[in-house]
Each structure stands twice: as structure tokens, then as C-alpha cells.
C-alpha positions in Angstrom: 0.6 11.0 -8.4 1.0 6.8 -8.3 2.0 6.4 -11.9 5.7 6.4 -11.1 6.0 4.5 -7.7 3.9 1.7 -6.2 3.6 1.7 -2.3 5.3 -1.3 -1.1 6.5 -3.1 1.7 10.3 -4.5 1.4 11.6 -7.6 3.7 15.3 -8.0 3.6 17.4 -10.4 5.8 21.1 -9.4 6.3 24.2 -10.4 8.2 24.6 -8.1 11.3 28.1 -6.7 10.7 27.8 -4.3 13.2 26.8 -6.6 16.5 29.1 -5.2 19.0 27.6 -1.5 18.8 24.5 -0.4 20.7 21.3 0.1 19.0 21.5 4.0 18.8 25.1 3.6 17.4 23.8 1.1 14.6 21.0 3.5 13.8 23.4 6.3 13.4 25.4 4.4 10.9 22.3 3.4 8.8 21.0 6.6 8.3 24.8 7.9 7.7 24.8 5.2 4.9 21.1 6.2 3.8 22.2 9.6 3.1 25.3 8.5 1.2 23.4 6.7 -1.2 19.8 8.0 -1.2 19.1 11.5 -3.4 18.0 14.0 -1.3 18.0 11.9 1.8 16.0 13.6 5.3 16.0 12.0 8.4 12.5 12.5 10.2 13.0 10.6 13.0 14.7 7.6 14.7 14.5 5.6 17.7 16.1 2.5 19.4 13.5 0.2 21.5 13.0 -3.4 22.4 10.3 -4.7 20.0 7.3 -7.0 21.5 9.3 -9.8 20.3 12.2 -9.3 22.9 14.5 -8.4 20.2 16.6 -5.1 20.2 15.2 -2.8 17.3 15.3 0.3 15.7 13.0 2.7 13.3 13.7 5.2 11.1 11.4 7.4 9.1 13.1 9.6 6.3 12.4 11.2 3.0 14.8 10.9 -0.2 13.8 10.8 -3.9 14.0 7.7 -6.4 14.7 8.8 -10.3 12.7 12.4 -9.3 9.6 10.7 -7.3 9.8 12.0 -3.5 9.3 9.2 -1.3 8.9 8.6 2.5 9.8 5.4 3.9 9.4 3.7 7.6 12.5 1.5 8.4 11.8 -1.3 11.1 15.1 -2.8 12.1 15.2 -5.9 14.0 18.7 -7.4 15.4 17.8 -11.0 15.8 20.8 -11.7 17.9 22.3 -14.6 15.5 23.9 -12.5 13.4 21.2 -11.5 11.3 19.4 -8.4 11.0 15.7 -8.1 9.6 15.0 -4.7 7.8 10.9 -4.4 7.1 10.4 -1.1 5.0 7.5 0.7 3.7 7.5 2.9 1.0 5.1 5.4 -0.6 5.1 8.8 -2.7 5.7 11.2 -0.1 2.3 13.2 -1.1 0.5 10.3 -0.4 2.0 9.2 2.8 -0.7 9.9 5.1 -3.2 7.9 2.6 -1.0 4.8 3.1 0.4 5.4 6.4 -1.8 3.2 8.5 -1.5 0.3 6.2 2.1 0.2 6.2 2.2 0.6 9.9 -0.3 -2.3 10.7 1.8 -4.6 8.5 5.2 -3.5 10.0 4.0 -3.6 13.3 2.5 -7.1 12.9 6.0 -8.6 12.2 7.0 -10.8 15.1 10.1 -13.2 14.4 9.5 -16.5 16.2 12.8 -17.2 17.5 15.1 -15.4 19.7 
């Protein structure tokens, strides 16, 4: 089952191109964009919240396929307020998501930007 995909956590810091929009709208735009670029994309859940660090945040849980491999991903989005957005995405083969979910959650939930 794991031969075609290695469970991973990916960090990416990007410029915030949508800073004037509320968090809910930003998440909806992100989900729309993912749907356009990821094969067999299906959004399972979406929520906006205030992260423990005090930053506005969002979370998406979704499935898609990469080169025929069905994947489940959890994406934490932190809007850092200085024109940057931090994405923390955990990914695993969908049939193995429950095996790795707690480890992915532990790492994603430990993210704490140090300045606001």
C-alpha cells in the first residue's frame, strides 16, 4: 500500500495574495484552486479559527489522487499578518490515513510561529 507514496509533511511559506479577504473566503478560494489542480479532489472539511499563536488560521481536510494514488491531506494555513502565509500539509495514502493521522496531527498541531 505504501509503495507508491511516502507519508509526509510539507511546509511552504508564500506571499499572501488575498490579505483583504476574511479567513472563510480565503479558505473557499484555496479549496476552489485545489479542485482545479488536483485530480479527483474532494473537500471533506474546512474551518477557519484563531490559532494558538494568535494568528488567523484555516484548516482543510481533503482527498485527491496523485498519479493514480488516492491520498488524504490535512492542510493548516496560517496567515502571518506580514504579507506571508505558512502552509503545513500532511499527506498519506487514503487507505492508510488512520494509521498516520495521529502522527500527522501531532506535528501539524505543534507548529507555533514565533512572531506576530
